[in-house]
C-alpha positions as CSV (number, residue, x, y, z in Angstrom):
1,X,36.0,-21.7,92.4
2,X,34.6,-25.6,90.9
3,X,33.1,-25.8,87.6
4,X,30.7,-28.5,86.6
5,X,29.9,-28.5,82.6
6,X,26.9,-31.1,81.6
7,X,25.3,-31.9,79.1
8,X,27.8,-33.9,76.5
9,X,26.3,-36.4,74.7
10,X,26.2,-38.6,71.1
11,X,24.0,-37.0,68.5
12,X,23.8,-37.2,65.0
13,X,25.1,-34.5,62.5
14,X,22.7,-32.2,62.4
15,X,21.5,-32.2,65.6
16,X,21.8,-30.4,68.6
17,X,22.9,-30.4,72.2
18,X,22.8,-27.8,74.9
19,X,26.0,-27.5,77.4
20,X,25.9,-26.3,81.0
21,X,28.8,-25.3,83.4
22,X,27.8,-24.2,86.9
23,X,30.1,-22.8,89.2
24,X,30.4,-23.5,92.9
25,X,32.4,-22.1,95.8
26,X,33.4,-18.8,94.3
27,X,34.3,-16.1,96.6
28,X,34.2,-13.9,93.4
29,X,31.3,-12.4,92.3
30,X,30.2,-14.7,89.1
31,X,29.3,-11.6,87.7
32,X,32.7,-10.4,87.7
33,X,33.9,-13.6,85.5
34,X,34.8,-14.4,82.3
35,X,33.4,-17.3,80.7
36,X,34.7,-19.7,78.1
37,X,34.1,-22.9,76.1
38,X,36.9,-24.8,74.5
39,X,37.5,-28.0,72.9
40,X,39.7,-30.7,72.4
41,X,40.5,-33.7,70.6
42,X,43.2,-36.2,70.9
43,X,46.3,-35.2,69.8
44,X,45.6,-31.6,69.5
45,X,45.7,-28.3,72.2
46,X,42.7,-26.9,73.3
47,X,41.1,-24.7,71.1
48,X,38.7,-22.0,72.2
49,X,35.0,-22.5,71.0
50,X,33.5,-19.1,72.1
51,X,33.7,-17.0,75.1
52,X,31.6,-13.8,76.6
53,X,32.5,-11.3,78.9
54,X,31.2,-9.6,81.8
55,X,29.3,-7.4,80.0
56,X,28.3,-9.9,77.9
57,X,29.8,-9.6,75.1
58,X,30.3,-12.4,72.4
59,X,33.4,-14.4,70.8
60,X,32.8,-17.2,68.3
61,X,35.9,-19.0,66.7
62,X,35.4,-19.3,63.4
63,X,34.0,-22.7,62.4
64,X,31.0,-22.5,65.3
65,X,29.9,-19.2,64.2
66,X,26.4,-19.3,63.4
67,X,25.8,-22.2,64.8
68,X,26.5,-21.8,68.3
69,X,25.4,-19.3,71.1
70,X,27.6,-18.6,74.5
71,X,25.3,-17.3,76.8
72,X,25.3,-16.7,80.8
73,X,22.9,-16.7,84.0
74,X,24.3,-14.4,86.6
75,X,22.1,-15.3,89.0
76,X,22.5,-18.6,88.9
77,X,26.0,-18.8,88.2
78,X,25.8,-20.6,85.2
79,X,26.9,-20.6,81.3
80,X,26.0,-22.3,79.0
81,X,26.6,-23.0,75.0
82,X,23.8,-24.1,72.4
83,X,25.0,-26.1,69.3
84,X,23.0,-26.4,66.4
85,X,23.8,-27.9,63.1
86,X,26.4,-30.1,64.9
87,X,29.2,-31.7,62.5
88,X,31.3,-34.7,63.2
89,X,34.4,-32.1,63.4
90,X,32.9,-30.6,66.1
91,X,33.7,-33.4,68.5
92,X,35.8,-33.5,71.4
93,X,35.8,-32.9,74.8
94,X,34.5,-29.6,75.4
95,X,35.3,-27.7,78.8
96,X,34.9,-24.7,80.7
97,X,36.6,-22.1,81.8
98,X,36.7,-19.0,84.2
99,X,38.7,-16.0,84.9
100,X,38.5,-13.4,87.2
101,X,41.6,-11.2,86.8
102,X,44.7,-13.2,87.7
103,X,42.4,-16.4,88.5
104,X,41.9,-18.9,86.3
105,X,39.9,-22.0,86.6
106,X,39.0,-25.1,84.7
107,X,35.9,-27.8,84.8
108,X,36.5,-31.4,84.0
109,X,35.6,-31.8,80.3
110,X,31.9,-32.7,79.0
111,X,32.8,-35.4,76.1
112,X,30.4,-34.5,73.0
113,X,30.5,-36.9,69.8
114,X,29.0,-36.0,66.7
115,X,28.4,-39.0,64.0
116,X,28.4,-38.6,60.5
């Protein structure tokens, strides 16, 4: 499975961005995948931002709850992260991840920079 994340960029604090992650080359059914977004800043570990299960249940890091929304479109093999009310501390490289059973796939990151 190849994952391609896109949608990062430079935005002012209080602004919005929408990240997308596309899955391709999969021998698995997209609807069978659990998806998640993770953020990494230099010198720190990669942290979970949000995840969405195959049934559509969502989970968010406390720092983004109420501001970010994760969603999926199984028909298109896509996952999204709508980020509103962005803060400087949201800055980082965002990675998408998909999991099917014991298989674990990561995409290349997309950089989000929030200026204060």
